[in-house]
N, C-alpha and C positions, 0 to 999 in steps of 0.2 A: 548552734550557739557555742561560743567558747567559754568554758569555765576557767576560773583561776586555779583550781586544783583538779586533780583527777577525780572523776565522779563515776559512780556505778550507773550504767545506762538503764538498768532494769528497776531502779528505785526512783519513784516520783517525789519522795519527800526528803531527799538528801539535804536540800538547802535549809531545812528548818533548824538544823543545828549549826548553821553558819556562824551565829552570834557567839557560840561558846567554843569555837575552835581556836587552838593556839597557833601562834606563828610557827612554832617548832614542828607542827604537823604538816607543813607545806614544803614541798621540795624546792629548794632555792635554785636549783639548776634548771627548772622548768618554767620560770616566770620571768617576765621582762621588767623594765624599769617602772612602767606604769603599774604593773601588778604588785611590785614591792611596796609602793606607797599605799596601794589599796589594802594589802594584807596588814601592814602596820596600822593603818587607820582602823580596820575592823577589829583588830585585837586590842586597840587602845594603847599600844606601845608608846612610850615616851610621853605619857600624859603629864608627868611632873618633871621628868628629866633628872630628878635628884639634885637639882641645883638651887632651888628656891622654894621656901614654904609657900603654900597657897594662902593669900590674904583673904579676908572675908569678901564675899562676892557682892557686888552691887546688884540691883534689880536687873540692869542691863546684862551684867555678867551671868546671872542666874538664867535669864532667858536664853543667852547664847549657849550656856552649858546644856540646856534642854534641847536646843536645836542641834547641837553637835552630837549628842547622844542619839537623837532621832535619825540623823544622817548616818551615823555609824550602824544603827540597826537596819536602816534602809539598804545600805551597801551590803551588809551581811546577808540579808534576805534575798538580795537580787543577784549576788555574784555567781550563782549557779544557773541563772536564767538569762542574764544579759552578758554581752561581750565585755571582757575585762577592759578593753580600751575605752568603752563607753563610760565606765565607772571610774576610770583612772583619774580624771580631774577631781571628782568628789573625794577619791582616796587621797590625792595630794592636798586638798583643802584640809582634810582631817589630820593628815600627817603634819602639815605646817602649823595648823592650829595647836596640835599637841606640843610641837616643839616650841612654839612661841609662849605658850602658857607655862612651860617648864622653865622659862628664863625670867630675868628680872622684870617684875611688874612695875618697878619704880622708874624705869627708863622708857622714853619714847623715841623711837628711831624715825627720823625724818630725812628723806632724800631730797636733794636739790637737783632737778633734771631740767634739761633744756637743749635747744638746738645750738648749732655752731654760731658763735658770736653773740649769743643772748646775754652774756655777762653773768652767768651763774656762778663761776669761780670768784668773780669780784664780789658778788653778793655773799658767797660763803665766807670770804675773808672779812667782809664788813660785819657780819654777824658774830664771827669769832673774835674780832678785834685784833687780829694778828695775821700776817701774811702766811697762810698755810698752803693754799692751792695756787699753783702758778697761773699767772694771767699774762696775756700778751697778744700780739697780732697773729702769731703763728697758730695755725689750726691743723689738727686739734691740739689743744694745750693739755687737757686732763686725759691721761692715758689709762688710769686705773682709779677705782673708787678711793677716796680719801675721807677719813672719819675724824670728827672732832667731838669729844665727849666732855660735858660740863661737870660730870661727877664720876666717881669710881663705881665699879661693879657692872660695867657694861661689856666685859671681856667676852662673856658667852654670846651676847648678841652680835658682837663684831666677828667672833669666830663663825657664827652661823652665816654671816654675810661674806665670809672668806676674805676679810680685809686683813692683810698681814700687819704685824706689829710696827713695821717701819712706816706704815701709812696711817698710823693712829696718832692723833694730836690732841692737845689740850688748849682751851682758849686762854686769852689773856685775862688775868685776874683783875676785874673791875667791879665797881659797885653794882653794875647791871648784870654781871655774870651770875650772881646768886639767884636771880629770878628764873634763870634758865636751868637750874639744877635738875638733872634727870634727862636733859635733852641730849640726844646723840644725832649729830648732823653729818650727813654723808654727801660729799660732792661727787657726782657721777660724770663719766665721759659724755661727750656729745651724742645725743640720740640719733643724729643723722650723720655720724662719722663715716668716712669712707672705709675705715678699718673695721672688719667684721668682728674682731675680738672686743672692740670698744662697745659695739651694739649688744654683744652678748653679755657684757658686764652690766649694761643698763637693764636689759630684760631680766636678768637673774636677780639683781638687787631690788628692782621695783616689785617683784613678786614676794619679797620678804619683809620690806619695811612697813612701819605702821602708818606713815603718812608721806605725802609727796608735795613738794613745792615746785610747781612748774614755772619756769622763768621764760618769758617771751619778750621780744623786743618789738618796736613799732613797725619794723620791716617784715618780720616773719611770724607775727602772731597768728596769721591765718594759714600757716604752712600745712599742707595736706598730710605730710608724714606725721606731724604732731597730732592732728585731730583724728585721722583715720586709724592710725596704728596704736595710739596710746589713749587719748582722751575719750574717744567714743567707746572703745571696749571697757574702759574703767569708769563709765558714767555712773554706775551704782556705788562707786567709792567717793561720792561727792563730799561726804562728811569728813573725810580725811584728806581733802584736796585743797591746796592753795594755788591760785593762779596769779602770778605776779607779772605785771607789765613793767619791765625794767627800761632804763634809759629815757625816762619821761623828760629829762632835762633837754633832750634833743627836739622835743615837740613844742611849738610856739602856742601861747595863749590857751584858748579853749580846746585845742586839738587833743589834749590829754583826755578830757571827758568824752570827746567823740570816739577816740580809739577805744577807751574802756567800754563805752556803750556797745561798740561793734564787737568787741571781744566777748562781752556778756551775751550778745545775740548768737555768736558762733557757739559758745558753750551751751546755750539753750538748744540750739540745733543738734548738738551732740548728745542731748538728753541728760546733761548734767544739771542737777538742781542747784540753784544759787542760794547761799545763806543770807537771805534778805528778810526783813520784817520778822526777825527772831525765829525764823524757820531754819531747820537743819539743812546744810548744803555747803557747797564750795565757797571759799572766800576769795574775792577778787579785789585787788588793789594795785595802784601804781606807785612806783618808787624809782629812785636813781641810786644804784649801789655805788656809783662813782662819787656823787656829791653828798650822799647820805640822806637825801630827801626821802622820807617814807620808810627808811630802814628801821627807825625806832618803833614805828607803828607795827611793822612786821615782827619785830623782836617781842613786843608786848603780846601780840597774838600768839606767837609760838610759846611764850612763857605761860600764858593762860591755858593754852592747849596742852602743854606738858604737865602742868600742875593738876589738871583734871584727871590725868592718868586713865583715860578711857579710849585712847587712840587705838591700842592693840585690839580691844574688844570690838570697836567699830569697824576696824579693818577686817577682822575675821568674820564679823557679821555680814559685811559687804561681799566677802568671798563666798560665804554660804548662800547669800542671795543670788549671786551670779551662777553658782553651781545648781541651785534649785531651778532657775529659769531654764538652764540648758537641759536639766533632767526632766522637765515638765512633760515633753512629748512621750517619755517612756512610762509615765505613771498616770497621766491625766488624759482622758478622752471626753470632750464635751458632749453632753447629751446621753451618756451611758446611764441606764436606769439603775444599775447596781450589779455587782459581780455575783450572779447566782444563776442556777438552771431553772428556767420557768416551768411551771406545772404542765403547760402545753407541750413543751419540748420533752419533758419526762414521759408524758403519756404517749406521745408519738413514737419515742424511742422504744418503749415497752410494747407498743402495738406492732412495730416492725419486727422485734424479736419474736413476738408471738406468731407472726406470719412465718418467720424463718423456721420455727420448730413445728409448724402446722397445728397450732393449738385449736383453731376452729375446726379443722378437719378431724382432729382427735376427738373433740367434743361431739361432733356430728356422728363419728363412728361409735362412740360410747352410747350415744342416744339410740342409734340403730341397734346396737347389741342388746340394750335393755328391752327394746321393743321386740327384737327377735326372741329373746328369752320369754317375754310375755306371750308371744305367738306360739312358742313351743308348749307352754303350759296351758294355754287357753284355746289353741287351735284344734281343728278336727284332725283325726288321725290321717285322713286322706290327703291333707296338705303338709304333713310332716316331711315327706320326701322333698317337696319344693322348698320348704324352709331350710332343710339340711343343705340342699344344693346352694341356696342363697348365702348361707353362713360360710360356705367354703370360698365364696368370692369376697369375703370381708378383707380389707387391707391389713396385712400382718407385717409389713415391712415399711421402712421409711419412704421407699419409692411409692408404695401404695398410699401412704399418707399424703405425699406430695401430689399424687394424682387426684386424690379426693379433695385436696385443697383447691384444685383448679376448677372445682364445680362452679364457684362464683361466690359473690358476697352474700351476706345474710339477707334472706328475704327474696333473693333472686330465683328465677326458675332453675330447676335442676339441670336442664339441658342447655342453659345459656352458655355462650362461648366465653371462655376465660379471658379476662383483660390481658393486655400485653405485659403489664408489669408483673402478673402472676407467673409468667414464664421465666422470670429471672431466677437464677439459682439461689439457694439459701445463703451461700457465702456472700454473694453480691448484695443480697438484702441486708445482711449484717454490716457489711462495709458501708453501704449507703446510710444505714441507721446511725452508725458511729460518726460519719461525716456530718450528718444533719444535726445531731445533738451537739457535736463539737462546734460547728458553725454558730448554732444558736447560743451556746455558752460564751463563745468568743466575740459575739457581736458587740461592737462598740468599745471593745478593749483596745488599748494601745497595741501597736503591731507586735512588739516583742512579747507581750503577755498573751495576745491572741495566738501567736505561734506556739507558745509554751502550752497553752490549753489544748491545741490541736495535737501536738506531739504527745502529750499525756494521754489523750484519748486513743491515739493510734497505738501507743505502747500497751495500754491496757487491753486493747481489742486484738492483740496478736494471736492469742489462743482462744478467743471467744467463739469463733465458728466451730472449733472442735468440741468445746464444752457444750455448745447448744446441740450439736449432732448427738452427743452422748445422752443429753436429756431427751431428745426426740426419739432415740432408739429405745431407751429404757422406759422412761415414764410415759412417753407418747404412745409406744406400742402397748404398754400395760393398760392405759385407759381406753385405747381404741379397741383392743381385743383382750378383755380382762381374763385372767387365768381362772378366776372364780366367778360364779354366777352373781349378777347384781342382786341387791336385796329386793325381796318381793313385798308388795303391800299386803295388808291383812285380808283384802277381799279375794285374793288369788285362790285360796283353798275352796271357797264357795264356787268360784267360777269353774275351777277344775271339776268339782263334783257335778255341777250342772252340765258341763261339756261331756263328762262321762255318762251321765244319764241320757243325754241326747244320742250318744253313740250306742248305748245299750238298747234304746228304743229302736234304732235302725237295725241292730243285729237281731233283736227279738222279732220285730216285724218281718225281717227278711227270712228268718228261720220258720216263722208261722206261715208265711206265704209259700216257701219251698215245701213245707209239710203238706199243704193243701194240694200243691201241684203233683206231688208224688202219690197222693191219695192216702197219706197217713192220717191227716186231720180232716175234719169236716170242712167242706168248701164254704168259706165265708170271706169274700174278697175284701170288703171294705175295712174291717178292723185292722188287718195287717198293713194294708196300704196306708191307712191314716197314721198308724204308728211310724211307718218308714218315712212318710212325708214330714211328720212332726220332727223326727230325728234329723232328717236331711236339712230341713229349713231351720230348725232350732240351733243346730251346731254352728252354722255361719253367723246366725244372729248373735249367739253368745260371743263368738270370736270378734264380731264387729263391735259389740258393746264393750268388750274388754279392750279392744284397740283404742276406742274413744277414751275410755277411762285411763288408759296407760299413757296417753300423750303428755299429760302434765308431769307425772313422775319421771317419764323418760327424758323429757326436756330438762327438768331440773338435774337429773343425773348427768346428762351431757354437759350442762353448764358448769356443774361442779368439776367434772373432769377437765373441761377447758380451762376453768379458773386455776386448777392446780398446776396445769402445764404452763399457763401464762405466768403464774407466780414464780415457778421454778426458773423460767427463762428471764423474767424481770430481775429476780434475785441475782442471777449470774451476771446480768448486764450491769446491775448496780455495783456489785463488788468489783468488777473488772474495769468499768468505764466511768460510771456516774460518780462514785465516791472519789476516785483519783482526780477527776475533773473538778469536783466540788472542793477538794483540798487545794487544788491549784488556784481556784477562785478565792478561797479563804486566804491563801498566801497573798494574792493580789490585793485583797481588801486590807490586809495588815500593812503591806508596803504603801498602799495608798494613804492609810492613816499616818504612817511614819512620814510620808512625803508632805502631808498637810502640816505636820508639826515643823518640818524643815522649812517649808515655804512661808511660814509666818514671818512678818517683818520684825526687825529688831525693836526693842523697847522705845528707842528714840524716834522711830518712824511710825509707831502706832498712834 
């Protein structure tokens, strides 16, 4: 992923401070045009422009401010996770919104756009009441945008449109001009001009004005260039759109209504809502700029539109709506239950780490060590040599633990063949565990955030195998082959005394029998033989009884050792993998909430 600024790869939380970073902290030489807009938008630069005081906001304006702030937060949280080009459009929307809100709120900038021969310049002159824009048969007639302002104070707006002073005009002073006070009308070049610079002028100005009057004629109202390149992409801007069918004087009888109905059908196909039945949407009407038919009605509509002073807010809201629609695949994935790591995924991850460090094997070894210690204390002296030899075979290395782990699952026969998955190395087990938990956490997330979650998990697991190896060598060996003897239950001293008594019986009976054999003692065979038999039989019986009694404590001791090793491995995995992944999911949850605020429709559409 490309970040807008240099980022430290070993930090997974660097983007959390994106909202508080200043523009001056970003290297201007390392960012492109789209990133410039994005950085200015994130920082909030130009929010007032220092040119006009902010008037009290209407409910629609307050809703827009909330959405813009949410979009700024959204971009700030996302810019270290998503490609800068992906967020460039949102950055430009914020940048242009800040620039427009810093200029005169008393003026409404309306562009008149149309194809070649539609008569837009004639309409422009008719509204101004004076010959401002050249008209004629030669095409194209308008080579650059021309502006006409009905009141002073619009210089900043015209500077933003890059309209030079020589192309700025004033209308003729009439009784009707007062109603249009605050209107700034801009006549654009032909949108289908063969000259590329003319089309560039059109595209640049259309992105900055508050509203657009599209002028079409009876011959080219269904032109594909107009509908596919302009009207359809701007369908969400219906509230600041006027569609005027010019030259209706050329249509006979009821043809005007038929053409207007067909024009409305085409606009509906483009997805443009029509402002009918008191619903917000585009205004459609027919007129003749040449004869003046219908021009007065358009002038009244523009006067009412200008006096409402809500065009800029509606235009910016529509821009935010369009940006939200395009950003939706980056933040919304239908059917995702919620950004979190499930308990099942956590448990499976911890189980795999426990397998990697041989927790079960260590617990089993600890249990066997406890039982060996019990055997040493309660066993017969004649079996001590065997017990000593068996203790020498206890696993004291990580290799020995791994070999013991291959015995099989819990409850399986000791000699059962190890499953194939047990033959996988510890490092491979760790890598598989990380992949599994990352996939579970990323399931259902949008692609960009799913990739971010996986990368976070991989970064956190870079040194996890080494850390687990250290745990297995230190703690694992300690619990498997403890340096100190396990604690003894209270009944052990009594068992030792009984076992010693059985041994003394064997020795006493043996000495008595030897004395009889050598003739030192009186021959009485049965008493020494019975004593020896009692000692020989009683010793194993005591050892057997002790082994039965030791099973429970030994098992608990082994389970405690296994639990300690599992907890150590799980804690290491949580610190290095689960917590960073959870933080990434928390970031996604936050940006999802910010996107939900951005995606809310404007007040007029709710």
